[in-house]
N, C-alpha and C positions, 0 to 999 in steps of 0.2 A: 982221469980214468978211475981213480980210487973212489971218488965221490959217487960215480955211477954204480960201482960194485956195491958200495954200502947201501945205497938206495934200493937196489935190487934185492939185497939180502933182507932189508927191513920189510919190503913188500911181501916177500915170500913167507917170512915168519908170521906176518899179520894174517895172510891167507890161510896158513896152516892152523893158526890159533882159532880163526873163525870156523874153519871146517871141523875142527875137533869139538868146539863148543856146540855146533849144530848137531853133530852126531850124538853128543851126550844128551842134548835136549830131546832128540827123537827117541833115544833109549828110555828116558824117563816117561815120555808119553806112552810108549808101547807097554810099559809096566802098569799103567793106570787102566782099569776096566772102564767100559762105556758108562756103567752106572756111576762109578766114582767120578768120572769126568763131568757128567751132567750135574752131579751133586756139587762138585767143586765150582763149576761155572755158576750154578744158581746161588751158591753162597757168595761168590765174588760179586755177582750182579746185585744181590740184595744189599751187600755192604756198600757198593757204589751208589745205588739209588737212595739208600738210607742217608749216606753222607751228603749227597746232593740236596735231598729234601731238608736236612738239618741246616745246611748252609743257606738255602733260600729262606727258610724260616727265620734264621738268625738275621739275614740281610733285611727282611721285611720288618723285623723288630727294630733294627737300627734305623731304618727309614722312618718308621713311626715315631721313634724317640726324637729323631732329628727334626721332624715336622712339628712335633709338640713343642720342642725348644724354640723353633722359629716363630710359632704362633704366640708363645709366651713373650718373646722379645718384642714382637709386633704390638702386642697388647700393652707392654710396658711403655713403648713409644706413644701409644694412644693415651695412656694414663697421664703421661707427662704433658702432652699438648692440651689435654682436657683440664689439668690442673692450672696451666697457664691461662686458659680461657676463663676459668673460674676466678682466678686472682684478678685479672684485668676487668672482667665483667663486674665483679664485686666492687672494685675501685670506682668504676664508672657510675654505678648505681648510687654508692654512698657518698662519693666525693665530687665527681664531675657534674652529674646531672643537676644537683641542687644549685649550682652557680653558672650553668651553661648559658643562661639567658642574660647574664649580667654584663657581658662584653668585657671591656678592659678592667672593670671593677672586680672581676673574678680573680685578678692577680693578688688582691689582698683578702678577698672574701673566701677563697677556697681554703679549706682547713688543712693544716699540716697533719701528716699521718706518720705513725711509727713505722720504721723500716721493717720489712718482712724478709726473712732469710729465704732467698730464692736461688742460692748458690747450687743447690742440687738439681735444679731444673735445667738440665743440659742433656742433649741426646748423644748417645754413644753410637755413632754411625757404623762402627765395626760390628755391632750386634745385628745390623740389618744388611750385612754383606751378601746374604742370600738373595736379596732383591736385585736382579741383574738386568731386567728388561729396561728399555728406554724410559717407559712411563714410571717404572718402579724407581729407577735412579733419579728421575726428576722429582718424585715424591720425597725421596730421602734428602735431596738437595734443598727442597722447600723447607724441610724441617730445620736444616742448618740455618737457613735465612731467618726463619721465624724465631729460632733461639736467639739470634743476634738482635732482632727487632725487639723481642720481649725484654731482654736485659738492658737495651738502650733506654726503653721506656722506664723500667724500674730505676735505673740510675738517674734519669731526669727527675723522677718523683722524689728520690732521696736528696738530690741537690736542692730542689725547691723547698723541701721540708727543712733542710739545714739552714738555708737563708732566712726562711720565715721564722724559725724558732730562735736562731742564734743572732740574727742581725735585725730583722724587722721588729719583732715583738718587744725586745728590751727597750728600744728607743721609743716605740709607740706607747708602751706602758709608762715610761719615765715622763713623757710629755703629755700623758693622758689624752691621747688623740681620740680614744673611743668616746670621750665626753663631748666632742664637737659634733654639731649637727651636719655639717657639710664638709666632706673630704674628697677633693678631686685628686687625680693622679699628679697634676702639677703642684698642688699643695703638698702632697706626700713626697714628691721629689725634693722639695725645699726642706721639709721637716725631717725626713728620713735620710735623704741622699739619693741622687739619681742612679748610682750604681746598684743599690739594693732594689729600688722600685723597678728599674728597667730590667734587672735580672729576673725578678718575680714575674714581670709582664711577659717576657720572652718565654720563660720556662712554662708558665701557666698556659699560654696559647699553644705551645708545642704539645703539652700533655693532653689538653682537651682534644686537639686534632688527632694526635697519635693514638689515643685510647680507642677511638672509633676505627681508625685504620688498622690497628693491631688486632682488634677483635675480628674484623672482616677477614684479614689475611690468615689469622690462626684458624678460623672456621673453614676457610677454603682449603688450607693445608690438611686439616683433619679429615675433611670429606674426601680429598684426593687420596690420602693414605688409605682410608677405609675401602675406597673403590678398587685400588690395585691389590689390596690384600684379599678382597673377596674374589677377585679373578684368580689369584694364585691358590687360594684355599677355598674352593667352592663348597657351599653349605656350612662353612664355619661362621659363627657369630662373633662380631667384634664390638668393642665398647663404642658408645656414642654419647654425645652431650649436646643439648640445645639450650642456648641462652634464652631466658625470658625477655621478651622485648619490653622496652620502657613503657610503663603505663598499662601493661597487660599482666593480669594475675593468673597464675597457674593453679590456683586453689579451686577445687571442685566440691 
């Protein structure tokens, strides 16, 4: 019974407070002339619409800045894949193509190359988190795959170079093998050792094949990335790169 009495008292007090507040508000409104009321309303409306316009303007500016950042990050990814294309394409032209026709003899004929620092050539997929459609996510996943393929090829090149410089050449020079007229792989296995020659043969065959495959897949990934970016950002220009085909000059 006491609980009901307390609740009833609270409800009555709230009603009285609301009624008194309403009465005060009406007395204030009665003391404002019609001209003052219209002026106050106009000032309030101007302040409201001014604030709304400023908010929308600020929001559009934030959207523009966010889009510019996204485009910059997309171009950074394109720059990285283009650098990879250039590195592999240059290696194919200067190292692989001159010995491609030699068959297994390319294992000892292909020159060793100095290691190139490619550690920075990695994609930060978090920078492309704005790409959320199915096709965009596939394009980002392709970049991750191409990064792995590229570094696998670079590691194979470095391993072959190390074997050629550290193991093959010292023995070949000591035995003056370059002075002999005929050198077959069987002879070299005997003179150098089967482990070294077989290692060079396997790595050289892999490199010659993978250089072509990597260039093809890098080009496809680059084209796919550009396609999805042009759909997301219509009218925006994105970087591109075309390899010069072997035997074709781009000089005009």
